[in-house]
C-alpha positions in Angstrom: -108.8 52.9 322.1 -112.1 51.4 322.9 -112.5 48.0 321.1 -115.9 48.8 319.7 -114.6 52.1 318.2 -111.6 50.4 316.7 -113.8 47.7 315.3 -116.2 50.3 313.9 -113.3 52.0 312.0 -112.0 48.7 310.6 -115.3 47.3 309.5 -116.3 50.7 308.3 -113.4 50.5 305.9 -114.7 47.2 304.7 -118.2 48.5 304.2 -117.1 51.7 302.6 -115.2 49.6 300.0 -117.8 46.9 299.5 -120.7 49.3 299.5 -119.0 51.3 296.8 -120.1 48.8 294.2 -118.4 46.6 291.7 -116.3 47.6 288.7 -118.4 48.5 285.8 -118.1 46.9 282.4 -118.6 43.3 283.2 -117.1 42.5 286.6 -117.3 38.7 285.9 -114.7 39.0 283.2 -112.1 40.1 285.8 -109.9 37.4 287.4 -110.2 39.2 290.7 -113.6 40.0 292.2 -114.0 43.8 292.1 -115.5 46.2 294.5 -114.8 49.4 296.4 -114.9 53.1 296.2 -112.0 53.4 293.9 -113.6 50.8 291.7 -116.7 52.8 291.4 -115.2 54.8 288.6 -115.0 53.2 285.2 -111.4 53.8 284.1 -110.3 53.5 280.5 -107.5 51.0 280.0 -103.9 52.1 279.2 -104.3 50.8 275.7 -106.9 53.5 274.9 -105.0 56.3 276.7 -104.2 59.3 274.5 -100.6 59.5 273.5 -100.3 63.1 274.6 -100.5 63.6 278.3 -101.9 67.2 278.0 -104.8 65.9 275.8 -105.5 63.2 278.3 -105.7 65.6 281.2 -108.0 67.8 279.1 -110.2 64.8 278.5 -110.4 64.2 282.2 -111.3 67.8 282.9 -114.1 67.6 280.4 -115.4 64.4 281.9 -115.3 65.9 285.4 -117.3 69.0 284.3 -119.9 66.9 282.4 -120.5 64.1 284.9 -119.6 65.2 288.4 -122.1 66.9 290.6 -121.0 69.9 292.6 -118.9 68.8 295.5 -118.9 70.5 298.8 -115.4 70.2 300.2 -114.9 72.9 302.9 -112.3 70.7 304.6 -110.2 70.2 301.5 -106.9 71.2 303.2 -107.5 68.6 306.0 -108.9 66.1 303.6 -105.8 66.3 301.5 -103.6 65.7 304.5 -105.6 62.6 305.4 -105.5 61.5 301.7 -101.7 61.8 301.8 -101.5 59.8 305.0 -103.8 57.1 303.5 -101.6 56.9 300.4 -98.4 56.3 302.6 -100.1 53.7 304.8 -101.3 52.0 301.7 -98.0 52.1 299.9 -95.9 50.8 302.8 -98.3 48.5 304.7 -101.7 47.8 303.3 -101.0 47.2 299.6 -97.9 45.0 300.3 -100.0 42.8 302.6 -102.7 42.5 300.0 -100.2 41.6 297.3 -98.7 39.0 299.5 -102.2 37.6 300.1 -102.8 37.6 296.3 -99.5 35.8 295.7 -99.8 33.2 298.5 -103.4 31.9 298.1 -104.8 30.1 295.1 -107.7 31.7 293.3 -110.4 29.3 294.5 -109.5 30.2 298.1 -109.5 33.9 297.5 -112.8 33.6 295.7 -114.3 31.7 298.6 -113.1 34.4 301.1 -114.6 37.2 298.9 -117.8 35.3 298.8 -117.9 35.0 302.6 -117.6 38.7 303.0 -120.1 39.5 300.3 -122.5 37.2 302.2 -121.8 39.0 305.5 -122.6 42.3 303.8 -126.0 41.0 302.7 -127.9 42.0 305.9 -126.9 45.6 305.2 -128.2 45.2 301.7 -131.5 43.8 302.9 -132.1 46.5 305.4 -131.2 49.2 302.9 -133.7 47.8 300.4 -136.3 47.7 303.1 -135.7 51.3 304.1 -136.1 52.3 300.5 -139.4 50.5 300.1 -138.0 47.8 297.9 -139.8 45.0 299.8 -139.5 42.3 297.2 -135.7 43.0 296.8 -135.3 43.0 300.6 -137.0 39.6 300.8 -134.8 38.2 298.1 -131.8 39.6 299.9 -132.8 37.7 303.1 -133.4 34.6 301.0 -130.0 34.9 299.5 -128.3 35.3 302.9 -130.1 32.2 304.2 -129.2 30.1 301.2 -125.6 31.0 301.0 -125.1 30.8 304.8 -126.5 27.3 304.9 -126.2 25.5 301.5 -123.3 27.7 300.5 -121.4 26.9 303.8 -121.3 30.3 305.5 -121.1 31.9 302.0 -118.0 30.2 300.7 -120.0 29.1 297.7 -122.4 31.5 296.0 -125.3 29.0 295.5 -128.0 31.7 295.7 -127.0 33.3 292.4 -127.5 30.1 290.6 -131.0 29.9 292.2 -132.0 33.2 290.8 -131.3 35.3 293.9 -129.0 38.0 292.5 -126.4 39.9 294.4 -127.2 43.6 294.9 -125.1 46.5 296.3 -127.0 48.7 298.7 -126.0 50.3 302.0 -127.4 52.5 304.6 -125.9 55.7 303.1 -127.7 54.9 299.9 -131.0 54.5 301.8 -130.4 58.0 303.4 -129.8 59.4 299.9 -133.0 57.8 298.6 -134.8 59.6 301.4 -133.6 62.9 299.9 -130.8 63.5 302.5 -128.0 65.3 300.8 -124.5 63.9 301.0 -123.1 66.9 302.9 -119.4 67.9 302.8 -116.9 65.5 301.3 -114.7 63.7 303.8 -111.6 61.6 303.6 -111.5 59.3 306.6 -108.2 57.8 308.0 -107.6 54.4 306.4 -111.2 54.2 305.3 -110.8 56.7 302.4 -113.4 58.8 300.6 -116.8 59.4 302.2 -119.2 62.1 303.1 -121.1 63.2 306.2 -124.2 61.2 305.1 -122.2 58.1 304.1 -120.1 58.3 307.2 -123.2 58.1 309.4 -124.4 55.3 307.2 -121.2 53.4 308.1 -122.4 53.2 311.7 -125.6 51.5 310.6 -123.6 49.2 308.4 -121.5 48.2 311.4 -124.4 47.2 313.6 -126.0 45.2 310.8 -122.8 43.1 310.3 -122.9 39.6 311.7 -119.2 39.3 312.3 -119.3 42.2 314.9 -121.3 40.0 317.2 -118.7 37.2 317.4 -118.1 36.9 321.2 -114.5 35.7 321.1 -112.3 38.8 320.7 -109.5 37.0 318.8 -111.9 35.5 316.3 -113.8 38.7 315.8 -110.6 40.7 315.1 -109.3 38.0 312.9 -112.4 38.2 310.7 -112.3 42.0 310.6 -108.6 42.0 309.6 -109.2 39.3 306.9 -112.1 41.4 305.6 -109.8 44.4 305.3 -107.2 42.4 303.4 -109.8 40.9 301.1 -111.1 44.4 300.4 -107.7 45.8 299.5 -107.0 42.7 297.4 -110.1 43.4 295.3 -108.9 46.9 294.6 -105.4 46.0 293.4 -106.2 46.5 289.7 -108.1 49.7 290.2 -105.5 51.3 292.4 -102.8 50.5 289.9 -104.6 52.5 287.3 -105.0 55.4 289.8 -101.3 55.3 290.8 -100.2 55.6 287.1 -102.4 58.6 286.4 -100.4 61.8 286.1 -103.0 64.1 287.5 -104.4 65.4 290.8 -105.3 62.0 292.4 -107.2 63.6 295.2 -109.5 65.5 292.8 -109.8 62.4 290.7 -110.9 60.2 293.6 -113.2 62.9 294.9 -115.0 63.4 291.6 -115.2 59.7 290.9 -116.5 58.8 294.3 -119.1 61.6 294.3 -120.4 60.6 290.9 -120.5 57.0 291.7 -122.4 57.5 294.9 -124.9 59.7 293.2 -125.5 57.0 290.5 -126.0 54.4 293.2 -128.6 56.5 295.0 -130.4 57.2 291.8 -130.1 53.6 290.7 -128.3 54.5 287.5 -125.7 52.6 285.6 -122.1 53.4 286.3 -122.3 56.4 284.0 -119.8 57.7 281.5 -116.4 56.2 281.4 -113.6 58.2 282.9 -111.1 59.1 280.1 -107.7 57.6 280.6 -105.5 60.4 281.9 -101.7 60.6 281.3 -100.8 57.0 282.2 -97.1 56.9 283.3 -94.6 54.1 282.9 
């Protein structure tokens, strides 16, 4: 496989996750930094789950009808096959690596790594803001990137937030949405997960705006890309645990949550209504 194509797929996964936004309901209160498409949905905790599984599933059905825009999924049969493949790859390879990473490294190191990749994503945010006509926000994004890349030591320390330059989540797919371009059919990409035609094209723009993809040394570039993928999956450990325990159609759950979350991001809304806890298993 062409190196650039492979790099695009791997970094696309990172961007798809990071561009999905942070966990709602106070991300700073979580021990682990949160982000990703799966984390775009606000999931009720097991403590608030209904005791009857049927009632919980009914609650989810009502939430889906009330909050989720109509989803075009003409490739559902293929998408479900890819979704199954992704679940197996995650179960046997990706998640165990992320859990080992979580176990092996102290929290300050993991926080520093997450900060670095957040910083590397900032050029995407800046260009997305610019494309949406948010000129002040774009200038602040550039300032944030400069501050954290220098004073913050390549982004290990988030100095910019303390200086009033807040972190935002924007990506090229969101910019396309702000222009009025529809999301198009829902897609599930191998390894990368939930997406759409619009957001899939946006991943290409995200790739070319990513500083790490211009590292000349192949070994160093691939090392950064792989570390970014591990960091992304590490951030989603809590969210994926909730999803794995839900006794419902996980494919439909992720599709609905992703679609609603992306629409909220395009419309600059809050995370929206919480997803009712649905039939949490043991």
